[in-house]
A tleap script that builds the chain and sets N, CA, C and O, in Angstrom:
source leaprc.protein.ff14SB
mol = sequence {
  NMET PRO ARG ALA LEU LEU GLY ILE VAL PHE
  GLY ILE LEU LEU ILE LEU VAL GLY VAL ALA
  LEU ALA ALA ASP TYR ARG GLY LEU ALA THR
  ARG HIE ILE GLU LEU SER MET ARG THR VAL
  ARG PRO ILE SER PRO PHE LYS ARG LYS GLY
  TRP MET GLY GLU GLU LEU VAL ARG ARG ARG
  SER ARG PHE VAL VAL PHE ASP ARG PHE PHE
  GLY GLY VAL MET VAL PHE LEU GLY MET VAL
  ALA LEU ILE VAL GLY GLY ASN LEU LEU CILE
}
set mol.1.N position { -19.522 20.378 -9.680 }
set mol.1.CA position { -20.094 19.037 -9.699 }
set mol.1.C position { -19.093 17.979 -10.161 }
set mol.1.O position { -18.995 16.929 -9.527 }
set mol.2.N position { -18.333 18.220 -11.262 }
set mol.2.CA position { -17.376 17.187 -11.687 }
set mol.2.C position { -16.277 16.941 -10.646 }
set mol.2.O position { -15.817 15.811 -10.485 }
set mol.3.N position { -15.854 18.007 -9.935 }
set mol.3.CA position { -14.831 17.812 -8.904 }
set mol.3.C position { -15.356 16.967 -7.763 }
set mol.3.O position { -14.624 16.157 -7.194 }
set mol.4.N position { -16.615 17.153 -7.429 }
set mol.4.CA position { -17.215 16.368 -6.346 }
set mol.4.C position { -17.289 14.895 -6.731 }
set mol.4.O position { -16.959 14.024 -5.926 }
set mol.5.N position { -17.715 14.618 -7.945 }
set mol.5.CA position { -17.786 13.226 -8.401 }
set mol.5.C position { -16.395 12.602 -8.490 }
set mol.5.O position { -16.209 11.433 -8.151 }
set mol.6.N position { -15.431 13.381 -8.944 }
set mol.6.CA position { -14.062 12.890 -9.005 }
set mol.6.C position { -13.540 12.576 -7.604 }
set mol.6.O position { -12.868 11.564 -7.406 }
set mol.7.N position { -13.845 13.432 -6.639 }
set mol.7.CA position { -13.432 13.184 -5.255 }
set mol.7.C position { -14.072 11.928 -4.688 }
set mol.7.O position { -13.416 11.165 -3.979 }
set mol.8.N position { -15.335 11.705 -4.989 }
set mol.8.CA position { -16.035 10.530 -4.481 }
set mol.8.C position { -15.493 9.251 -5.131 }
set mol.8.O position { -15.250 8.258 -4.445 }
set mol.9.N position { -15.308 9.280 -6.443 }
set mol.9.CA position { -14.781 8.097 -7.143 }
set mol.9.C position { -13.351 7.804 -6.691 }
set mol.9.O position { -12.998 6.646 -6.469 }
set mol.10.N position { -12.535 8.835 -6.555 }
set mol.10.CA position { -11.158 8.669 -6.101 }
set mol.10.C position { -11.126 8.126 -4.672 }
set mol.10.O position { -10.294 7.278 -4.348 }
set mol.11.N position { -12.025 8.611 -3.822 }
set mol.11.CA position { -12.106 8.124 -2.454 }
set mol.11.C position { -12.481 6.646 -2.395 }
set mol.11.O position { -11.891 5.879 -1.634 }
set mol.12.N position { -13.457 6.254 -3.198 }
set mol.12.CA position { -13.870 4.848 -3.229 }
set mol.12.C position { -12.727 3.966 -3.751 }
set mol.12.O position { -12.494 2.875 -3.232 }
set mol.13.N position { -12.022 4.443 -4.775 }
set mol.13.CA position { -10.891 3.689 -5.319 }
set mol.13.C position { -9.782 3.519 -4.281 }
set mol.13.O position { -9.223 2.431 -4.137 }
set mol.14.N position { -9.467 4.592 -3.561 }
set mol.14.CA position { -8.446 4.504 -2.510 }
set mol.14.C position { -8.859 3.537 -1.414 }
set mol.14.O position { -8.033 2.767 -0.924 }
set mol.15.N position { -10.103 3.566 -1.030 }
set mol.15.CA position { -10.590 2.660 0.018 }
set mol.15.C position { -10.500 1.208 -0.442 }
set mol.15.O position { -10.060 0.344 0.317 }
set mol.16.N position { -10.911 0.934 -1.676 }
set mol.16.CA position { -10.867 -0.443 -2.178 }
set mol.16.C position { -9.435 -0.978 -2.258 }
set mol.16.O position { -9.172 -2.109 -1.852 }
set mol.17.N position { -8.519 -0.173 -2.776 }
set mol.17.CA position { -7.128 -0.612 -2.880 }
set mol.17.C position { -6.503 -0.742 -1.489 }
set mol.17.O position { -5.737 -1.672 -1.238 }
set mol.18.N position { -6.825 0.182 -0.591 }
set mol.18.CA position { -6.298 0.120 0.769 }
set mol.18.C position { -6.760 -1.110 1.517 }
set mol.18.O position { -5.967 -1.756 2.202 }
set mol.19.N position { -8.034 -1.440 1.395 }
set mol.19.CA position { -8.556 -2.641 2.055 }
set mol.19.C position { -7.936 -3.893 1.446 }
set mol.19.O position { -7.625 -4.846 2.161 }
set mol.20.N position { -7.755 -3.894 0.126 }
set mol.20.CA position { -7.134 -5.053 -0.527 }
set mol.20.C position { -5.697 -5.242 -0.057 }
set mol.20.O position { -5.263 -6.376 0.145 }
set mol.21.N position { -4.951 -4.153 0.120 }
set mol.21.CA position { -3.580 -4.272 0.609 }
set mol.21.C position { -3.541 -4.684 2.078 }
set mol.21.O position { -2.742 -5.535 2.468 }
set mol.22.N position { -4.397 -4.085 2.879 }
set mol.22.CA position { -4.361 -4.370 4.318 }
set mol.22.C position { -4.854 -5.777 4.635 }
set mol.22.O position { -4.392 -6.391 5.597 }
set mol.23.N position { -5.787 -6.296 3.838 }
set mol.23.CA position { -6.356 -7.617 4.124 }
set mol.23.C position { -5.751 -8.720 3.262 }
set mol.23.O position { -6.136 -9.882 3.393 }
set mol.24.N position { -4.812 -8.376 2.385 }
set mol.24.CA position { -4.174 -9.327 1.462 }
set mol.24.C position { -5.232 -10.067 0.636 }
set mol.24.O position { -5.217 -11.294 0.545 }
set mol.25.N position { -6.142 -9.306 0.042 }
set mol.25.CA position { -7.219 -9.864 -0.767 }
set mol.25.C position { -6.634 -10.554 -1.993 }
set mol.25.O position { -5.954 -9.919 -2.800 }
set mol.26.N position { -6.896 -11.849 -2.135 }
set mol.26.CA position { -6.446 -12.678 -3.254 }
set mol.26.C position { -4.948 -12.582 -3.503 }
set mol.26.O position { -4.497 -12.686 -4.644 }
set mol.27.N position { -4.179 -12.385 -2.442 }
set mol.27.CA position { -2.723 -12.353 -2.561 }
set mol.27.C position { -2.167 -11.082 -3.172 }
set mol.27.O position { -1.016 -11.061 -3.609 }
set mol.28.N position { -2.967 -10.015 -3.211 }
set mol.28.CA position { -2.508 -8.758 -3.795 }
set mol.28.C position { -1.316 -8.201 -3.028 }
set mol.28.O position { -0.331 -7.774 -3.631 }
set mol.29.N position { -1.400 -8.204 -1.706 }
set mol.29.CA position { -0.296 -7.682 -0.906 }
set mol.29.C position { 0.934 -8.570 -1.025 }
set mol.29.O position { 2.058 -8.068 -1.021 }
set mol.30.N position { 0.743 -9.873 -1.128 }
set mol.30.CA position { 1.873 -10.784 -1.261 }
set mol.30.C position { 2.615 -10.532 -2.565 }
set mol.30.O position { 3.845 -10.505 -2.584 }
set mol.31.N position { 1.875 -10.347 -3.658 }
set mol.31.CA position { 2.518 -10.035 -4.945 }
set mol.31.C position { 3.216 -8.691 -4.886 }
set mol.31.O position { 4.299 -8.520 -5.445 }
set mol.32.N position { 2.590 -7.729 -4.201 }
set mol.32.CA position { 3.190 -6.406 -4.059 }
set mol.32.C position { 4.485 -6.493 -3.256 }
set mol.32.O position { 5.457 -5.811 -3.580 }
set mol.33.N position { 4.508 -7.316 -2.221 }
set mol.33.CA position { 5.703 -7.473 -1.398 }
set mol.33.C position { 6.817 -8.134 -2.203 }
set mol.33.O position { 7.971 -7.712 -2.135 }
set mol.34.N position { 6.471 -9.171 -2.966 }
set mol.34.CA position { 7.489 -9.844 -3.780 }
set mol.34.C position { 8.082 -8.886 -4.811 }
set mol.34.O position { 9.296 -8.877 -5.014 }
set mol.35.N position { 7.247 -8.084 -5.461 }
set mol.35.CA position { 7.735 -7.114 -6.433 }
set mol.35.C position { 8.616 -6.062 -5.756 }
set mol.35.O position { 9.646 -5.665 -6.300 }
set mol.36.N position { 8.205 -5.617 -4.571 }
set mol.36.CA position { 8.982 -4.617 -3.842 }
set mol.36.C position { 10.326 -5.175 -3.404 }
set mol.36.O position { 11.338 -4.476 -3.457 }
set mol.37.N position { 10.344 -6.428 -2.974 }
set mol.37.CA position { 11.604 -7.016 -2.527 }
set mol.37.C position { 12.568 -7.214 -3.694 }
set mol.37.O position { 13.783 -7.158 -3.505 }
set mol.38.N position { 12.046 -7.445 -4.890 }
set mol.38.CA position { 12.915 -7.570 -6.057 }
set mol.38.C position { 13.415 -6.209 -6.529 }
set mol.38.O position { 14.528 -6.090 -7.041 }
set mol.39.N position { 12.575 -5.175 -6.351 }
set mol.39.CA position { 12.895 -3.846 -6.858 }
set mol.39.C position { 13.767 -3.061 -5.884 }
set mol.39.O position { 14.772 -2.476 -6.287 }
set mol.40.N position { 13.392 -3.042 -4.606 }
set mol.40.CA position { 14.093 -2.248 -3.599 }
set mol.40.C position { 15.250 -3.056 -3.050 }
set mol.40.O position { 15.048 -4.101 -2.431 }
set mol.41.N position { 16.442 -2.582 -3.271 }
set mol.41.CA position { 17.651 -3.249 -2.782 }
set mol.41.C position { 18.297 -2.376 -1.703 }
set mol.41.O position { 18.202 -1.150 -1.761 }
set mol.42.N position { 18.942 -2.991 -0.736 }
set mol.42.CA position { 19.650 -2.189 0.258 }
set mol.42.C position { 20.862 -1.491 -0.363 }
set mol.42.O position { 21.516 -2.035 -1.252 }
set mol.43.N position { 21.149 -0.288 0.115 }
set mol.43.CA position { 22.297 0.466 -0.372 }
set mol.43.C position { 23.484 0.095 0.507 }
set mol.43.O position { 23.473 0.337 1.714 }
set mol.44.N position { 24.489 -0.483 -0.097 }
set mol.44.CA position { 25.654 -0.917 0.649 }
set mol.44.C position { 26.879 -0.843 -0.259 }
set mol.44.O position { 26.789 -1.171 -1.442 }
set mol.45.N position { 28.018 -0.417 0.278 }
set mol.45.CA position { 29.219 -0.378 -0.557 }
set mol.45.C position { 29.795 -1.773 -0.826 }
set mol.45.O position { 30.652 -1.939 -1.694 }
set mol.46.N position { 29.321 -2.766 -0.083 }
set mol.46.CA position { 29.824 -4.125 -0.229 }
set mol.46.C position { 28.818 -4.957 -1.014 }
set mol.46.O position { 27.611 -4.848 -0.798 }
set mol.47.N position { 29.311 -5.777 -1.913 }
set mol.47.CA position { 28.430 -6.660 -2.672 }
set mol.47.C position { 28.074 -7.862 -1.826 }
set mol.47.O position { 28.905 -8.390 -1.087 }
set mol.48.N position { 26.846 -8.279 -1.941 }
set mol.48.CA position { 26.389 -9.458 -1.219 }
set mol.48.C position { 26.147 -10.569 -2.217 }
set mol.48.O position { 25.586 -10.344 -3.289 }
set mol.49.N position { 26.562 -11.740 -1.871 }
set mol.49.CA position { 26.345 -12.893 -2.750 }
set mol.49.C position { 24.893 -13.341 -2.713 }
set mol.49.O position { 24.344 -13.781 -3.723 }
set mol.50.N position { 24.288 -13.229 -1.568 }
set mol.50.CA position { 22.897 -13.654 -1.412 }
set mol.50.C position { 22.407 -13.269 -0.023 }
set mol.50.O position { 23.188 -12.829 0.820 }
set mol.51.N position { 21.147 -13.434 0.202 }
set mol.51.CA position { 20.572 -13.111 1.498 }
set mol.51.C position { 20.644 -14.336 2.391 }
set mol.51.O position { 20.400 -15.459 1.951 }
set mol.52.N position { 20.978 -14.108 3.635 }
set mol.52.CA position { 20.957 -15.183 4.620 }
set mol.52.C position { 19.496 -15.440 4.989 }
set mol.52.O position { 18.659 -14.551 4.832 }
set mol.53.N position { 19.180 -16.633 5.472 }
set mol.53.CA position { 17.800 -17.020 5.735 }
set mol.53.C position { 17.096 -16.125 6.740 }
set mol.53.O position { 15.986 -15.659 6.483 }
set mol.54.N position { 17.726 -15.880 7.876 }
set mol.54.CA position { 17.095 -15.068 8.921 }
set mol.54.C position { 16.953 -13.614 8.482 }
set mol.54.O position { 15.954 -12.964 8.787 }
set mol.55.N position { 17.940 -13.112 7.775 }
set mol.55.CA position { 17.896 -11.734 7.297 }
set mol.55.C position { 16.792 -11.550 6.263 }
set mol.55.O position { 16.123 -10.516 6.244 }
set mol.56.N position { 16.601 -12.532 5.416 }
set mol.56.CA position { 15.549 -12.477 4.406 }
set mol.56.C position { 14.170 -12.502 5.050 }
set mol.56.O position { 13.268 -11.785 4.616 }
set mol.57.N position { 13.999 -13.331 6.090 }
set mol.57.CA position { 12.719 -13.404 6.796 }
set mol.57.C position { 12.427 -12.080 7.491 }
set mol.57.O position { 11.293 -11.601 7.468 }
set mol.58.N position { 13.450 -11.485 8.111 }
set mol.58.CA position { 13.266 -10.202 8.784 }
set mol.58.C position { 12.896 -9.111 7.788 }
set mol.58.O position { 12.024 -8.286 8.061 }
set mol.59.N position { 13.556 -9.107 6.635 }
set mol.59.CA position { 13.269 -8.095 5.615 }
set mol.59.C position { 11.850 -8.266 5.070 }
set mol.59.O position { 11.136 -7.283 4.869 }
set mol.60.N position { 11.450 -9.501 4.836 }
set mol.60.CA position { 10.099 -9.765 4.347 }
set mol.60.C position { 9.049 -9.343 5.363 }
set mol.60.O position { 8.013 -8.792 4.989 }
set mol.61.N position { 9.301 -9.593 6.639 }
set mol.61.CA position { 8.324 -9.205 7.670 }
set mol.61.C position { 8.202 -7.687 7.757 }
set mol.61.O position { 7.115 -7.172 8.018 }
set mol.62.N position { 9.303 -6.965 7.544 }
set mol.62.CA position { 9.211 -5.500 7.517 }
set mol.62.C position { 8.361 -5.020 6.345 }
set mol.62.O position { 7.585 -4.076 6.490 }
set mol.63.N position { 8.500 -5.662 5.188 }
set mol.63.CA position { 7.672 -5.311 4.039 }
set mol.63.C position { 6.194 -5.608 4.314 }
set mol.63.O position { 5.327 -4.838 3.900 }
set mol.64.N position { 5.898 -6.711 5.005 }
set mol.64.CA position { 4.512 -7.061 5.322 }
set mol.64.C position { 3.900 -6.001 6.231 }
set mol.64.O position { 2.781 -5.546 5.995 }
set mol.65.N position { 4.637 -5.609 7.272 }
set mol.65.CA position { 4.137 -4.580 8.192 }
set mol.65.C position { 3.937 -3.266 7.450 }
set mol.65.O position { 2.920 -2.598 7.639 }
set mol.66.N position { 4.899 -2.886 6.606 }
set mol.66.CA position { 4.761 -1.650 5.845 }
set mol.66.C position { 3.553 -1.702 4.915 }
set mol.66.O position { 2.827 -0.715 4.791 }
set mol.67.N position { 3.331 -2.831 4.265 }
set mol.67.CA position { 2.199 -2.958 3.355 }
set mol.67.C position { 0.872 -2.832 4.091 }
set mol.67.O position { -0.048 -2.174 3.605 }
set mol.68.N position { 0.768 -3.457 5.260 }
set mol.68.CA position { -0.457 -3.341 6.059 }
set mol.68.C position { -0.681 -1.891 6.496 }
set mol.68.O position { -1.800 -1.382 6.428 }
set mol.69.N position { 0.385 -1.236 6.943 }
set mol.69.CA position { 0.287 0.155 7.362 }
set mol.69.C position { -0.106 1.048 6.185 }
set mol.69.O position { -0.960 1.925 6.317 }
set mol.70.N position { 0.524 0.816 5.041 }
set mol.70.CA position { 0.220 1.599 3.841 }
set mol.70.C position { -1.236 1.414 3.413 }
set mol.70.O position { -1.877 2.367 2.972 }
set mol.71.N position { -1.758 0.197 3.540 }
set mol.71.CA position { -3.168 -0.049 3.234 }
set mol.71.C position { -4.088 0.734 4.157 }
set mol.71.O position { -5.090 1.291 3.709 }
set mol.72.N position { -3.755 0.780 5.438 }
set mol.72.CA position { -4.552 1.561 6.388 }
set mol.72.C position { -4.514 3.047 6.091 }
set mol.72.O position { -5.533 3.730 6.201 }
set mol.73.N position { -3.348 3.554 5.714 }
set mol.73.CA position { -3.229 4.965 5.352 }
set mol.73.C position { -4.057 5.267 4.110 }
set mol.73.O position { -4.690 6.319 4.025 }
set mol.74.N position { -4.055 4.348 3.146 }
set mol.74.CA position { -4.854 4.559 1.934 }
set mol.74.C position { -6.348 4.583 2.250 }
set mol.74.O position { -7.093 5.367 1.662 }
set mol.75.N position { -6.791 3.729 3.176 }
set mol.75.CA position { -8.205 3.747 3.572 }
set mol.75.C position { -8.542 5.085 4.235 }
set mol.75.O position { -9.591 5.668 3.961 }
set mol.76.N position { -7.656 5.568 5.101 }
set mol.76.CA position { -7.890 6.858 5.755 }
set mol.76.C position { -7.962 7.987 4.728 }
set mol.76.O position { -8.848 8.837 4.807 }
set mol.77.N position { -7.042 8.002 3.768 }
set mol.77.CA position { -7.061 9.049 2.744 }
set mol.77.C position { -8.291 8.930 1.847 }
set mol.77.O position { -8.816 9.939 1.376 }
set mol.78.N position { -8.747 7.714 1.613 }
set mol.78.CA position { -9.980 7.528 0.851 }
set mol.78.C position { -11.186 8.091 1.587 }
set mol.78.O position { -12.078 8.681 0.976 }
set mol.79.N position { -11.207 7.904 2.899 }
set mol.79.CA position { -12.311 8.485 3.691 }
set mol.79.C position { -12.273 10.011 3.632 }
set mol.79.O position { -13.313 10.661 3.525 }
set mol.80.N position { -11.068 10.577 3.702 }
set mol.80.CA position { -10.943 12.037 3.599 }
set mol.80.C position { -11.433 12.508 2.234 }
set mol.80.O position { -12.138 13.513 2.142 }
set mol.81.N position { -11.065 11.791 1.172 }
set mol.81.CA position { -11.511 12.178 -0.180 }
set mol.81.C position { -13.036 12.064 -0.295 }
set mol.81.O position { -13.672 12.902 -0.933 }
set mol.82.N position { -13.620 11.035 0.319 }
set mol.82.CA position { -15.081 10.917 0.295 }
set mol.82.C position { -15.748 12.071 1.024 }
set mol.82.O position { -16.744 12.613 0.545 }
set mol.83.N position { -15.216 12.449 2.163 }
set mol.83.CA position { -15.782 13.564 2.931 }
set mol.83.C position { -15.670 14.862 2.148 }
set mol.83.O position { -16.622 15.641 2.097 }
set mol.84.N position { -14.512 15.101 1.538 }
set mol.84.CA position { -14.330 16.325 0.756 }
set mol.84.C position { -15.243 16.317 -0.466 }
set mol.84.O position { -15.852 17.336 -0.789 }
set mol.85.N position { -15.342 15.176 -1.150 }
set mol.85.CA position { -16.234 15.082 -2.308 }
set mol.85.C position { -17.683 15.285 -1.920 }
set mol.85.O position { -18.430 15.954 -2.634 }
set mol.86.N position { -18.091 14.713 -0.792 }
set mol.86.CA position { -19.453 14.922 -0.311 }
set mol.86.C position { -19.707 16.373 0.086 }
set mol.86.O position { -20.797 16.905 -0.124 }
set mol.87.N position { -18.696 16.998 0.657 }
set mol.87.CA position { -18.833 18.401 1.039 }
set mol.87.C position { -18.960 19.298 -0.184 }
set mol.87.O position { -19.659 20.310 -0.139 }
set mol.88.N position { -18.291 18.937 -1.279 }
set mol.88.CA position { -18.398 19.732 -2.504 }
set mol.88.C position { -19.770 19.594 -3.150 }
set mol.88.O position { -20.196 20.472 -3.899 }
set mol.89.N position { -20.469 18.484 -2.861 }
set mol.89.CA position { -21.826 18.318 -3.406 }
set mol.89.C position { -22.821 19.262 -2.742 }
set mol.89.O position { -23.824 19.649 -3.341 }
set mol.90.N position { -22.532 19.617 -1.522 }
set mol.90.CA position { -23.480 20.467 -0.761 }
set mol.90.C position { -23.451 21.883 -1.250 }
set mol.90.O position { -24.178 22.730 -0.731 }
savepdb mol mol.pdb
quit
């Protein structure tokens, strides 16, 4: 019984966070993208003084697409957790 409830609660949590990321609820995905862009740096043997405008826009758009995709994957995994949790109740 506790595993089933844990699966259901975890599934609901994954779905809520996934929908928030995929739909950019209250700027959650935007803040996540800004944090990711500050944290994740390209690996290069050459030092860069700064990002060029077009390159920065392209990099940001890749993060946006990844965030939307990641939100969809989280919703799918939340549905799987709900199904497994419901199956454990039976």
